[in-house]
C-alpha positions as CSV (number, residue, x, y, z in Angstrom):
1,M,-76.2,7.9,57.6
2,Q,-75.4,4.0,55.8
3,K,-75.1,6.1,52.5
4,I,-73.6,9.5,54.0
5,Q,-71.0,6.6,54.8
6,D,-70.6,5.3,51.2
7,M,-70.6,8.1,49.3
8,K,-67.2,9.8,51.7
9,Y,-66.0,6.1,51.1
10,K,-66.7,6.6,47.5
11,M,-65.1,10.5,47.7
12,T,-62.1,9.1,49.3
13,N,-61.6,6.5,46.9
14,I,-61.9,9.4,43.9
15,L,-59.8,11.8,45.9
16,L,-57.1,8.9,46.3
17,I,-57.4,8.4,42.4
18,Q,-57.2,11.3,41.1
19,L,-53.6,12.1,43.4
20,L,-52.1,9.2,42.0
21,I,-52.9,10.1,38.6
22,I,-51.5,13.6,39.1
23,A,-48.0,12.0,41.0
24,L,-48.0,9.5,37.5
25,C,-48.3,12.1,35.5
26,S,-45.4,15.1,37.3
27,C,-43.6,11.6,37.2
28,N,-43.4,11.0,32.9
29,G,-42.9,14.6,32.5
30,K,-39.6,15.1,34.5
31,S,-38.6,11.5,33.2
32,K,-39.3,13.5,30.0
33,E,-37.0,15.9,30.3
34,V,-34.6,14.3,31.6
35,S,-34.5,12.1,28.9
36,T,-34.3,15.1,26.5
37,D,-31.5,17.1,28.1
38,S,-29.9,13.8,27.7
39,S,-30.7,13.5,24.4
40,A,-29.4,17.0,24.2
41,K,-26.2,16.8,25.4
42,E,-24.7,13.6,23.3
43,I,-26.1,15.5,19.9
44,A,-24.0,18.6,21.2
45,D,-21.2,16.5,22.5
46,T,-20.9,14.7,19.5
47,S,-21.1,17.6,17.4
48,K,-18.3,19.2,19.4
49,S,-16.5,15.7,18.9
50,N,-17.7,15.9,14.9
51,I,-16.4,19.3,14.7
52,R,-13.0,18.4,16.1
53,R,-12.2,15.5,13.9
54,T,-12.8,17.9,11.0
55,N,-10.3,20.5,12.3
56,D,-7.9,17.1,12.8
57,S,-8.3,16.8,9.1
58,N,-7.8,19.5,8.2
59,K,-4.7,20.3,9.1
60,R,-3.4,16.6,8.4
61,D,-4.3,17.4,5.0
62,T,-2.3,21.4,5.3
63,V,0.7,19.4,6.3
64,V,1.0,17.2,3.6
65,E,0.2,19.8,1.3
66,D,2.3,21.5,2.6
67,S,5.2,18.6,3.1
68,E,8.4,18.4,0.8
69,S,8.0,15.1,0.6
70,I,5.9,15.0,-2.6
71,L,8.8,17.1,-4.1
72,P,10.6,14.6,-6.1
73,R,14.9,13.6,-4.6
74,T,17.1,14.7,-6.0
75,Q,20.2,13.4,-8.1
76,A,22.3,13.2,-5.3
77,E,19.1,11.8,-3.1
78,E,18.6,8.4,-5.4
79,R,22.0,7.9,-4.7
80,E,22.1,8.0,-1.4
81,L,19.3,5.4,-1.4
82,L,20.9,3.1,-3.6
83,I,24.1,3.0,-1.4
84,K,21.6,2.1,1.3
85,E,20.2,-1.2,-0.7
86,Y,24.0,-2.7,-1.0
87,D,23.5,-4.9,2.2
88,Q,19.5,-5.3,1.8
89,T,18.0,-8.4,0.7
90,K,14.4,-8.1,-1.1
91,T,11.9,-11.0,-1.5
92,I,8.8,-12.5,-3.7
93,D,7.3,-15.3,-2.2
94,S,3.9,-16.2,-3.6
95,I,1.6,-19.5,-4.1
96,F,-0.4,-19.5,-7.7
97,I,-3.0,-22.7,-7.8
98,D,-4.8,-23.7,-10.5
99,R,-6.5,-25.9,-10.9
100,N,-5.2,-28.9,-9.9
101,D,-1.6,-27.8,-10.3
102,T,0.5,-25.5,-7.2
103,L,3.4,-23.4,-8.4
104,D,5.2,-21.9,-5.5
105,F,7.5,-18.8,-6.8
106,N,11.0,-17.3,-5.2
107,L,12.5,-14.3,-6.1
108,T,15.4,-12.6,-4.6
109,F,16.4,-9.9,-5.7
110,Y,20.3,-8.4,-4.4
111,C,23.5,-6.4,-5.3
112,L,26.0,-7.9,-6.6
113,K,28.7,-5.8,-4.6
114,T,31.3,-7.9,-6.4
115,N,30.9,-6.1,-9.2
116,N,31.5,-2.3,-10.1
117,L,29.6,-0.3,-12.9
118,T,30.7,3.0,-13.5
119,V,28.7,5.4,-14.6
120,P,29.8,8.1,-17.0
121,K,30.0,12.2,-15.6
122,S,27.6,12.8,-18.5
123,Y,24.8,11.5,-17.0
124,D,25.8,13.6,-13.4
125,T,23.0,16.2,-13.4
126,D,26.0,18.8,-11.7
127,K,27.1,20.6,-14.9
128,K,30.0,22.4,-13.1
129,N,31.6,19.6,-11.5
130,P,30.0,16.3,-13.1
131,K,31.9,12.9,-11.8
132,E,31.3,9.5,-12.4
133,F,29.9,7.1,-10.3
134,V,30.6,4.1,-9.2
135,T,28.5,1.4,-7.9
136,H,27.3,-2.1,-8.1
137,P,24.6,-4.1,-10.2
138,F,21.7,-6.0,-8.6
139,S,20.6,-9.1,-10.1
140,S,17.3,-11.5,-9.4
141,N,17.3,-15.3,-8.1
142,I,13.9,-17.1,-9.0
143,V,12.6,-20.7,-7.7
144,L,9.5,-22.1,-9.1
145,I,8.7,-25.4,-7.9
146,H,6.0,-27.0,-10.3
147,N,3.9,-29.3,-7.0
148,R,6.7,-30.4,-5.9
149,D,8.8,-30.7,-8.9
150,T,11.7,-27.4,-9.1
151,V,10.8,-26.2,-12.5
152,M,13.3,-23.4,-12.4
153,K,17.1,-22.3,-10.5
154,R,18.1,-19.1,-12.7
155,Q,20.0,-16.0,-11.8
156,F,18.9,-12.9,-13.9
157,K,20.9,-9.8,-14.6
158,A,20.2,-6.7,-16.8
159,S,21.8,-8.5,-19.5
160,D,19.5,-11.5,-19.9
161,F,17.7,-8.6,-21.2
162,N,19.6,-6.7,-23.7
163,P,18.8,-8.6,-26.6
164,F,15.0,-8.4,-26.1
165,F,15.3,-4.8,-26.9
166,N,16.3,-1.5,-28.8
167,D,18.6,1.0,-26.6
168,N,16.9,3.8,-27.7
169,F,20.0,5.7,-25.6
170,G,22.6,5.3,-28.2
171,G,23.2,1.9,-26.2
172,D,23.8,2.9,-23.1
173,L,21.3,1.5,-21.6
174,K,22.3,-1.7,-22.4
175,K,26.1,-0.7,-21.1
176,Y,25.8,0.8,-17.8
177,G,22.1,-0.4,-17.4
178,S,20.8,-2.2,-14.2
179,I,17.7,-4.0,-12.7
180,S,15.6,-2.8,-10.2
181,M,13.6,-4.3,-7.4
182,P,11.3,-6.9,-10.3
183,H,7.5,-7.4,-9.1
184,L,4.2,-8.9,-10.5
185,S,2.9,-7.8,-13.1
186,R,-1.2,-7.0,-12.0
187,K,-2.1,-7.6,-16.1
188,N,-2.1,-11.0,-16.4
189,K,-5.3,-13.1,-16.3
190,D,-3.2,-17.0,-16.9
191,K,-3.1,-18.2,-13.9
192,S,-0.7,-21.2,-15.9
193,Q,2.1,-18.7,-16.2
194,I,4.3,-16.1,-14.0
195,V,4.4,-12.5,-15.4
196,I,6.9,-10.8,-14.1
197,D,8.0,-6.9,-15.1
198,Y,11.7,-6.1,-14.3
199,P,12.8,-2.3,-14.7
200,I,15.8,-1.6,-16.2
201,A,17.5,2.1,-16.2
202,I,20.9,3.3,-16.1
203,P,21.4,3.7,-12.2
204,A,20.6,7.7,-10.6
205,T,18.9,8.3,-14.2
206,D,15.8,8.4,-15.9
207,I,16.8,6.8,-18.0
208,G,14.7,3.4,-18.3
209,Q,13.5,0.6,-20.3
210,G,10.5,-1.7,-18.3
211,M,10.3,-5.5,-19.8
212,F,8.5,-8.1,-18.7
213,L,10.2,-12.2,-17.7
214,I,7.3,-15.0,-18.3
215,I,7.4,-17.9,-17.3
216,S,4.9,-20.9,-17.3
217,K,4.0,-23.6,-15.2
218,K,6.5,-26.1,-16.6
219,G,9.8,-23.5,-16.0
220,D,10.2,-22.3,-20.1
221,Y,10.4,-18.8,-19.9
222,K,10.8,-16.0,-22.7
223,I,11.2,-12.2,-22.4
224,V,9.8,-9.5,-24.2
225,E,9.5,-5.9,-24.2
226,H,5.3,-5.2,-24.6
227,Y,2.8,-7.6,-22.7
């Protein structure tokens, strides 16, 4: 009898172990299925998201291609923009460090509204009814501080550049030219000097000339046509 009871006990244990294994396998199978479904859903959502972004990107590209902003401005638009700048002041404020030397550079660009500049009607693109364009020239004030010493404080106008280039437009560029907003030259690799690119042009025309103003850290300067 004892042997029979022992056998029943062992059989019961074996059955319990088998049932436990089956239950565990069943749970793992469901878990894998859920995980697979979740991953598939995430991939699908990501794919939809990518499609949306691609479509939006294509729409933006189409808008840019069809935009009229890429077209060159007319002379009338150029004049309107120039008139809007009469009351504006633009600045460049930069610090340059060369070993133990610090250069504080400040440029202020503004309109000389007290002076008139009359562009002849020969430069008006309206050939049927050309008119003179009465505008104002622009100027720039530069202040350069070397360490704590102010080594330059000077105004630069178009007339300051006239002696340093040949006017290939019959002298009209020197007569009717004005400076546009200068900018620091990217060609400059010498930290001991500052190079400013000055565009000079007859206002609201395509007649112009680029000039360079080179300032040393001592405040000396030179004007050149090519740099």
